[in-house]
N, CA, C and O atoms as a GROMACS GRO file, in nm:
protein
  336
    1MET      N    1   4.006  -2.010  -2.911
    1MET     CA    2   4.039  -2.148  -2.932
    1MET      C    3   4.170  -2.180  -2.861
    1MET      O    4   4.270  -2.112  -2.879
    2THR      N    5   4.166  -2.285  -2.781
    2THR     CA    6   4.284  -2.324  -2.707
    2THR      C    7   4.356  -2.436  -2.779
    2THR      O    8   4.295  -2.536  -2.818
    3THR      N    9   4.485  -2.421  -2.798
    3THR     CA   10   4.564  -2.527  -2.861
    3THR      C   11   4.665  -2.575  -2.758
    3THR      O   12   4.768  -2.511  -2.736
    4GLY      N   13   4.635  -2.688  -2.696
    4GLY     CA   14   4.726  -2.745  -2.598
    4GLY      C   15   4.828  -2.833  -2.666
    4GLY      O   16   4.826  -2.853  -2.788
    5MET      N   17   4.916  -2.882  -2.587
    5MET     CA   18   5.016  -2.974  -2.639
    5MET      C   19   4.946  -3.104  -2.678
    5MET      O   20   4.850  -3.145  -2.612
    6PRO      N   21   4.992  -3.169  -2.784
    6PRO     CA   22   4.931  -3.296  -2.822
    6PRO      C   23   4.959  -3.402  -2.716
    6PRO      O   24   5.063  -3.401  -2.651
    7ARG      N   25   4.864  -3.491  -2.700
    7ARG     CA   26   4.877  -3.599  -2.603
    7ARG      C   27   4.988  -3.693  -2.646
    7ARG      O   28   4.999  -3.726  -2.764
    8THR      N   29   5.070  -3.737  -2.553
    8THR     CA   30   5.184  -3.824  -2.586
    8THR      C   31   5.166  -3.964  -2.529
    8THR      O   32   5.262  -4.041  -2.524
    9TYR      N   33   5.046  -3.997  -2.488
    9TYR     CA   34   5.019  -4.128  -2.432
    9TYR      C   35   4.886  -4.180  -2.486
    9TYR      O   36   4.803  -4.102  -2.532
   10LEU      N   37   4.868  -4.311  -2.478
   10LEU     CA   38   4.743  -4.372  -2.523
   10LEU      C   39   4.646  -4.382  -2.406
   10LEU      O   40   4.687  -4.397  -2.291
   11THR      N   41   4.518  -4.373  -2.437
   11THR     CA   42   4.415  -4.394  -2.338
   11THR      C   43   4.338  -4.520  -2.373
   11THR      O   44   4.347  -4.570  -2.485
   12PHE      N   45   4.262  -4.570  -2.278
   12PHE     CA   46   4.181  -4.688  -2.306
   12PHE      C   47   4.075  -4.656  -2.411
   12PHE      O   48   4.033  -4.746  -2.485
   13GLY      N   49   4.031  -4.533  -2.419
   13GLY     CA   50   3.936  -4.492  -2.523
   13GLY      C   51   3.994  -4.504  -2.663
   13GLY      O   52   3.920  -4.522  -2.759
   14ASP      N   53   4.126  -4.494  -2.675
   14ASP     CA   54   4.191  -4.506  -2.806
   14ASP      C   55   4.178  -4.646  -2.864
   14ASP      O   56   4.182  -4.663  -2.986
   15ILE      N   57   4.164  -4.747  -2.778
   15ILE     CA   58   4.155  -4.885  -2.828
   15ILE      C   59   4.014  -4.943  -2.813
   15ILE      O   60   3.985  -5.050  -2.867
   16ASP      N   61   3.926  -4.873  -2.742
   16ASP     CA   62   3.789  -4.920  -2.723
   16ASP      C   63   3.720  -4.930  -2.858
   16ASP      O   64   3.718  -4.833  -2.934
   17GLY      N   65   3.664  -5.044  -2.888
   17GLY     CA   66   3.598  -5.067  -3.017
   17GLY      C   67   3.692  -5.117  -3.125
   17GLY      O   68   3.648  -5.158  -3.232
   18LYS      N   69   3.820  -5.113  -3.099
   18LYS     CA   70   3.920  -5.162  -3.196
   18LYS      C   71   3.975  -5.298  -3.156
   18LYS      O   72   4.011  -5.379  -3.242
   19LEU      N   73   3.980  -5.324  -3.027
   19LEU     CA   74   4.027  -5.452  -2.974
   19LEU      C   75   3.927  -5.499  -2.869
   19LEU      O   76   3.874  -5.418  -2.793
   20ASP      N   77   3.903  -5.629  -2.864
   20ASP     CA   78   3.823  -5.686  -2.756
   20ASP      C   79   3.912  -5.726  -2.640
   20ASP      O   80   3.874  -5.713  -2.523
   21VAL      N   81   4.031  -5.774  -2.673
   21VAL     CA   82   4.128  -5.820  -2.573
   21VAL      C   83   4.261  -5.753  -2.600
   21VAL      O   84   4.306  -5.744  -2.714
   22LEU      N   85   4.325  -5.705  -2.494
   22LEU     CA   86   4.457  -5.644  -2.504
   22LEU      C   87   4.560  -5.743  -2.451
   22LEU      O   88   4.556  -5.781  -2.334
   23ASN      N   89   4.650  -5.785  -2.536
   23ASN     CA   90   4.758  -5.875  -2.497
   23ASN      C   91   4.876  -5.794  -2.448
   23ASN      O   92   4.912  -5.692  -2.508
   24VAL      N   93   4.936  -5.838  -2.339
   24VAL     CA   94   5.053  -5.773  -2.282
   24VAL      C   95   5.158  -5.881  -2.261
   24VAL      O   96   5.128  -5.989  -2.211
   25GLU      N   97   5.282  -5.852  -2.301
   25GLU     CA   98   5.389  -5.951  -2.282
   25GLU      C   99   5.520  -5.880  -2.256
   25GLU      O  100   5.542  -5.766  -2.297
   26CYS      N  101   5.609  -5.952  -2.188
   26CYS     CA  102   5.742  -5.901  -2.161
   26CYS      C  103   5.836  -5.954  -2.268
   26CYS      O  104   5.828  -6.070  -2.306
   27THR      N  105   5.924  -5.869  -2.317
   27THR     CA  106   6.020  -5.911  -2.419
   27THR      C  107   6.142  -5.979  -2.357
   27THR      O  108   6.227  -6.032  -2.428
   28ARG      N  109   6.150  -5.978  -2.223
   28ARG     CA  110   6.269  -6.033  -2.157
   28ARG      C  111   6.242  -6.155  -2.070
   28ARG      O  112   6.336  -6.217  -2.019
   29CYS      N  113   6.116  -6.191  -2.054
   29CYS     CA  114   6.082  -6.309  -1.974
   29CYS      C  115   5.949  -6.366  -2.024
   29CYS      O  116   5.887  -6.307  -2.112
   30PRO      N  117   5.905  -6.478  -1.970
   30PRO     CA  118   5.782  -6.540  -2.020
   30PRO      C  119   5.652  -6.480  -1.969
   30PRO      O  120   5.545  -6.534  -1.997
   31ARG      N  121   5.656  -6.370  -1.896
   31ARG     CA  122   5.533  -6.309  -1.844
   31ARG      C  123   5.443  -6.264  -1.959
   31ARG      O  124   5.488  -6.198  -2.053
   32ARG      N  125   5.314  -6.301  -1.948
   32ARG     CA  126   5.216  -6.263  -2.049
   32ARG      C  127   5.080  -6.247  -1.981
   32ARG      O  128   5.054  -6.307  -1.877
   33GLY      N  129   4.996  -6.165  -2.041
   33GLY     CA  130   4.861  -6.148  -1.988
   33GLY      C  131   4.765  -6.106  -2.096
   33GLY      O  132   4.805  -6.052  -2.199
   34ARG      N  133   4.635  -6.132  -2.072
   34ARG     CA  134   4.528  -6.092  -2.163
   34ARG      C  135   4.424  -6.017  -2.080
   34ARG      O  136   4.382  -6.064  -1.975
   35TYR      N  137   4.384  -5.900  -2.128
   35TYR     CA  138   4.292  -5.816  -2.054
   35TYR      C  139   4.175  -5.776  -2.143
   35TYR      O  140   4.195  -5.732  -2.256
   36ASN      N  141   4.054  -5.790  -2.091
   36ASN     CA  142   3.934  -5.752  -2.164
   36ASN      C  143   3.927  -5.599  -2.170
   36ASN      O  144   3.927  -5.532  -2.066
   37VAL      N  145   3.920  -5.544  -2.291
   37VAL     CA  146   3.924  -5.398  -2.308
   37VAL      C  147   3.802  -5.331  -2.244
   37VAL      O  148   3.816  -5.227  -2.180
   38ALA      N  149   3.684  -5.390  -2.258
   38ALA     CA  150   3.564  -5.330  -2.197
   38ALA      C  151   3.579  -5.321  -2.045
   38ALA      O  152   3.537  -5.223  -1.984
   39SER      N  153   3.639  -5.423  -1.984
   39SER     CA  154   3.663  -5.420  -1.840
   39SER      C  155   3.764  -5.313  -1.802
   39SER      O  156   3.749  -5.246  -1.699
   40LEU      N  157   3.868  -5.297  -1.884
   40LEU     CA  158   3.968  -5.193  -1.858
   40LEU      C  159   3.906  -5.054  -1.867
   40LEU      O  160   3.936  -4.967  -1.785
   41VAL      N  161   3.820  -5.032  -1.967
   41VAL     CA  162   3.753  -4.903  -1.982
   41VAL      C  163   3.661  -4.878  -1.862
   41VAL      O  164   3.656  -4.767  -1.810
   42ALA      N  165   3.588  -4.982  -1.820
   42ALA     CA  166   3.498  -4.967  -1.706
   42ALA      C  167   3.575  -4.933  -1.578
   42ALA      O  168   3.530  -4.852  -1.497
   43LYS      N  169   3.690  -4.995  -1.561
   43LYS     CA  170   3.769  -4.974  -1.439
   43LYS      C  171   3.847  -4.843  -1.439
   43LYS      O  172   3.852  -4.774  -1.338
   44HIS      N  173   3.909  -4.809  -1.554
   44HIS     CA  174   4.000  -4.694  -1.560
   44HIS      C  175   3.942  -4.573  -1.633
   44HIS      O  176   3.999  -4.464  -1.627
   45GLY      N  177   3.830  -4.591  -1.702
   45GLY     CA  178   3.770  -4.483  -1.778
   45GLY      C  179   3.831  -4.470  -1.918
   45GLY      O  180   3.942  -4.517  -1.941
   46ARG      N  181   3.758  -4.408  -2.009
   46ARG     CA  182   3.806  -4.391  -2.146
   46ARG      C  183   3.932  -4.305  -2.151
   46ARG      O  184   4.014  -4.320  -2.241
   47ASN      N  185   3.948  -4.215  -2.054
   47ASN     CA  186   4.064  -4.126  -2.052
   47ASN      C  187   4.179  -4.179  -1.967
   47ASN      O  188   4.280  -4.111  -1.949
   48GLY      N  189   4.164  -4.301  -1.914
   48GLY     CA  190   4.270  -4.360  -1.833
   48GLY      C  191   4.396  -4.383  -1.916
   48GLY      O  192   4.388  -4.427  -2.030
   49SER      N  193   4.511  -4.353  -1.859
   49SER     CA  194   4.639  -4.366  -1.928
   49SER      C  195   4.683  -4.511  -1.935
   49SER      O  196   4.701  -4.576  -1.832
   50MET      N  197   4.701  -4.562  -2.055
   50MET     CA  198   4.752  -4.697  -2.072
   50MET      C  199   4.898  -4.707  -2.028
   50MET      O  200   4.939  -4.810  -1.976
   51THR      N  201   4.974  -4.601  -2.047
   51THR     CA  202   5.114  -4.600  -2.007
   51THR      C  203   5.125  -4.618  -1.856
   51THR      O  204   5.208  -4.696  -1.809
   52LYS      N  205   5.043  -4.547  -1.782
   52LYS     CA  206   5.044  -4.558  -1.636
   52LYS      C  207   5.000  -4.698  -1.594
   52LYS      O  208   5.058  -4.756  -1.501
   53TRP      N  209   4.899  -4.752  -1.660
   53TRP     CA  210   4.849  -4.886  -1.629
   53TRP      C  211   4.958  -4.992  -1.653
   53TRP      O  212   4.983  -5.076  -1.566
   54VAL      N  213   5.024  -4.987  -1.770
   54VAL     CA  214   5.130  -5.084  -1.800
   54VAL      C  215   5.243  -5.070  -1.700
   54VAL      O  216   5.300  -5.171  -1.657
   55SER      N  217   5.277  -4.950  -1.663
   55SER     CA  218   5.382  -4.928  -1.564
   55SER      C  219   5.345  -4.995  -1.432
   55SER      O  220   5.430  -5.051  -1.364
   56GLY      N  221   5.218  -4.988  -1.395
   56GLY     CA  222   5.171  -5.053  -1.273
   56GLY      C  223   5.182  -5.204  -1.280
   56GLY      O  224   5.205  -5.269  -1.178
   57LEU      N  225   5.167  -5.260  -1.399
   57LEU     CA  226   5.181  -5.405  -1.415
   57LEU      C  227   5.322  -5.452  -1.384
   57LEU      O  228   5.343  -5.566  -1.344
   58LYS      N  229   5.418  -5.364  -1.402
   58LYS     CA  230   5.559  -5.398  -1.375
   58LYS      C  231   5.590  -5.401  -1.226
   58LYS      O  232   5.698  -5.444  -1.186
   59GLY      N  233   5.497  -5.356  -1.144
   59GLY     CA  234   5.521  -5.338  -1.001
   59GLY      C  235   5.572  -5.458  -0.927
   59GLY      O  236   5.651  -5.444  -0.833
   60ASP      N  237   5.529  -5.578  -0.966
   60ASP     CA  238   5.573  -5.696  -0.892
   60ASP      C  239   5.681  -5.776  -0.965
   60ASP      O  240   5.714  -5.888  -0.925
   61CYS      N  241   5.735  -5.720  -1.072
   61CYS     CA  242   5.838  -5.791  -1.148
   61CYS      C  243   5.972  -5.780  -1.077
   61CYS      O  244   6.014  -5.670  -1.042
   62PRO      N  245   6.039  -5.892  -1.056
   62PRO     CA  246   6.170  -5.885  -0.990
   62PRO      C  247   6.275  -5.812  -1.073
   62PRO      O  248   6.377  -5.769  -1.019
   63LYS      N  249   6.251  -5.796  -1.203
   63LYS     CA  250   6.348  -5.727  -1.290
   63LYS      C  251   6.310  -5.580  -1.311
   63LYS      O  252   6.374  -5.510  -1.391
   64ARG      N  253   6.209  -5.532  -1.241
   64ARG     CA  254   6.162  -5.394  -1.260
   64ARG      C  255   6.273  -5.292  -1.244
   64ARG      O  256   6.283  -5.198  -1.323
   65ASP      N  257   6.356  -5.310  -1.144
   65ASP     CA  258   6.460  -5.211  -1.113
   65ASP      C  259   6.601  -5.265  -1.136
   65ASP      O  260   6.695  -5.222  -1.069
   66ALA      N  261   6.617  -5.357  -1.230
   66ALA     CA  262   6.750  -5.414  -1.257
   66ALA      C  263   6.849  -5.303  -1.292
   66ALA      O  264   6.813  -5.207  -1.360
   67ASN      N  265   6.971  -5.316  -1.246
   67ASN     CA  266   7.073  -5.215  -1.272
   67ASN      C  267   7.103  -5.201  -1.420
   67ASN      O  268   7.119  -5.090  -1.469
   68ASP      N  269   7.110  -5.311  -1.491
   68ASP     CA  270   7.139  -5.309  -1.634
   68ASP      C  271   7.007  -5.287  -1.709
   68ASP      O  272   6.916  -5.370  -1.699
   69LEU      N  273   6.997  -5.179  -1.782
   69LEU     CA  274   6.873  -5.147  -1.855
   69LEU      C  275   6.830  -5.259  -1.948
   69LEU      O  276   6.710  -5.276  -1.972
   70ARG      N  277   6.923  -5.334  -1.999
   70ARG     CA  278   6.891  -5.444  -2.091
   70ARG      C  279   6.822  -5.560  -2.020
   70ARG      O  280   6.763  -5.646  -2.085
   71ASP      N  281   6.829  -5.562  -1.889
   71ASP     CA  282   6.766  -5.668  -1.811
   71ASP      C  283   6.632  -5.628  -1.751
   71ASP      O  284   6.559  -5.713  -1.701
   72ARG      N  285   6.597  -5.500  -1.757
   72ARG     CA  286   6.474  -5.453  -1.694
   72ARG      C  287   6.349  -5.506  -1.764
   72ARG      O  288   6.348  -5.531  -1.885
   73CYS      N  289   6.246  -5.520  -1.686
   73CYS     CA  290   6.116  -5.563  -1.736
   73CYS      C  291   6.076  -5.472  -1.852
   73CYS      O  292   6.087  -5.350  -1.842
   74ASP      N  293   6.030  -5.531  -1.960
   74ASP     CA  294   5.994  -5.454  -2.080
   74ASP      C  295   5.860  -5.505  -2.132
   74ASP      O  296   5.855  -5.587  -2.224
   75LEU      N  297   5.751  -5.455  -2.074
   75LEU     CA  298   5.619  -5.496  -2.117
   75LEU      C  299   5.576  -5.423  -2.244
   75LEU      O  300   5.595  -5.302  -2.256
   76ILE      N  301   5.520  -5.496  -2.337
   76ILE     CA  302   5.469  -5.438  -2.461
   76ILE      C  303   5.328  -5.489  -2.484
   76ILE      O  304   5.286  -5.590  -2.426
   77CYS      N  305   5.255  -5.420  -2.569
   77CYS     CA  306   5.122  -5.460  -2.612
   77CYS      C  307   5.131  -5.484  -2.763
   77CYS      O  308   5.113  -5.390  -2.842
   78PRO      N  309   5.160  -5.608  -2.804
   78PRO     CA  310   5.192  -5.634  -2.944
   78PRO      C  311   5.079  -5.607  -3.044
   78PRO      O  312   5.105  -5.594  -3.163
   79ASP      N  313   4.954  -5.598  -2.998
   79ASP     CA  314   4.842  -5.575  -3.089
   79ASP      C  315   4.820  -5.427  -3.120
   79ASP      O  316   4.748  -5.394  -3.215
   80LEU      N  317   4.879  -5.338  -3.042
   80LEU     CA  318   4.853  -5.195  -3.062
   80LEU      C  319   4.891  -5.143  -3.201
   80LEU      O  320   4.813  -5.068  -3.259
   81PRO      N  321   5.006  -5.179  -3.256
   81PRO     CA  322   5.040  -5.126  -3.390
   81PRO      C  323   4.938  -5.166  -3.497
   81PRO      O  324   4.925  -5.097  -3.598
   82LYS      N  325   4.865  -5.274  -3.477
   82LYS     CA  326   4.767  -5.320  -3.574
   82LYS      C  327   4.642  -5.232  -3.578
   82LYS      O  328   4.572  -5.228  -3.679
   83VAL      N  329   4.613  -5.162  -3.468
   83VAL     CA  330   4.489  -5.085  -3.458
   83VAL      C  331   4.508  -4.935  -3.451
   83VAL      O  332   4.410  -4.860  -3.459
   84LEU      N  333   4.630  -4.889  -3.436
   84LEU     CA  334   4.654  -4.744  -3.424
   84LEU      C  335   4.711  -4.687  -3.550
   84LEU      O  336   4.737  -4.566  -3.557
   0.00000   0.00000   0.00000
């Protein structure tokens, strides 16, 4: 029996069947988005990393690399605590 390290990130499979739509918003600016979970699973797979996906969403944010950490883009998925 192999005991690997526990996973430290969420996958799209973790929310599949629990949410129909995944809301994403920035805590530092008005950026917001809504993503269909079934479409995300189809595109990225059940094992796709949500952390990597959210990080990719920050790619075009002008505050992505701000020098002051308090000013950097901070995307969250506010519905996740309700289902996990």
